[in-house]
C-alpha positions in Angstrom: 77.0 123.7 117.2 77.9 120.5 118.4 75.9 118.1 118.2 73.0 120.2 117.4 73.0 121.8 120.8 72.3 125.4 120.6 74.1 128.2 123.2 70.8 128.1 125.4 70.6 124.3 125.7 74.5 123.9 126.6 74.1 126.4 129.5 71.6 124.5 130.9 73.9 121.4 131.1 76.7 123.1 132.5 74.1 124.5 135.2 73.2 120.9 135.8 76.7 119.8 136.2 77.3 122.7 138.6 74.8 121.8 140.8 75.7 117.9 140.7 79.1 117.8 140.9 79.7 121.0 143.2 82.0 124.3 142.4 84.8 122.7 144.3 85.0 119.6 142.1 84.4 121.7 138.9 88.4 122.3 138.7 89.3 118.7 139.4 87.2 117.2 136.5 88.0 119.6 134.8 92.3 118.6 135.2 91.2 115.0 135.4 90.0 115.2 131.9 92.8 117.5 130.3 94.8 115.3 131.2 92.9 112.0 130.0 92.3 113.9 126.5 96.7 114.7 126.5 97.5 110.9 127.3 94.8 110.0 124.5 96.5 112.5 122.1 100.3 111.3 122.9 99.1 107.3 122.4 97.8 108.5 119.0 100.7 109.8 118.0 102.7 107.0 119.1 100.8 104.3 117.1 100.8 106.8 114.1 104.8 107.0 114.4 104.8 103.0 114.9 102.8 102.5 112.0 105.2 104.8 109.6 107.9 102.9 111.0 106.9 99.8 110.2 105.8 100.4 106.9 109.5 102.1 105.7 111.4 100.0 104.1 114.3 98.8 106.3 117.8 100.5 105.9 120.5 98.5 107.8 123.7 100.4 108.0 126.5 98.0 107.0 129.8 97.9 108.4 132.8 98.8 106.4 134.5 95.5 106.7 131.3 93.7 105.1 131.0 96.3 102.9 131.2 95.5 98.8 133.4 96.6 96.8 132.3 98.6 93.7 132.8 97.3 90.4 134.9 99.8 88.5 133.6 100.4 84.8 135.6 99.3 81.9 138.8 100.9 81.1 138.9 103.4 77.7 141.9 101.6 76.3 140.1 97.6 76.6 137.4 98.3 73.3 134.2 96.8 74.0 133.5 93.9 70.8 130.3 93.1 69.8 128.9 89.6 69.7 129.3 87.7 66.2 126.1 87.4 65.0 123.9 84.5 64.4 124.3 83.4 60.8 128.2 83.8 61.4 128.3 80.8 63.6 126.2 78.6 61.1 123.0 77.0 61.1 121.8 75.5 64.3 121.5 71.6 64.1 118.6 69.8 63.9 116.7 66.9 65.5 114.9 65.9 62.0 116.3 64.7 59.0 116.8 67.1 56.0 114.6 66.3 53.0 117.4 64.4 51.0 118.0 61.9 53.9 114.8 61.5 54.8 113.6 57.8 53.2 110.9 58.0 50.9 108.2 55.5 50.9 108.1 52.6 47.8 112.1 53.9 47.4 113.6 50.4 47.7 117.0 51.5 46.9 117.7 50.7 50.4 
């Protein structure tokens, strides 16, 4: 049972509510309570829909005049040539002098 109340406790509570509000006002109270619950559920579902819309990635429709043309793949008649290996281009230039060009200490030929 809800809140740990047994059937006897619920009947006692309903009798007290009947005595306080009267038999004529109970349908009005029930109707207003139902409307409140209905409004609460609709506002909760509206908030959930807003959150779901805000977390989705934005999708914009692009007019055909602004759409980028698709790039066609290369034709079969155009052979694809691989890049030449790095050794064929020769050694990379170095900013340091080679051992043959480096001055040797104590050499007075210069």
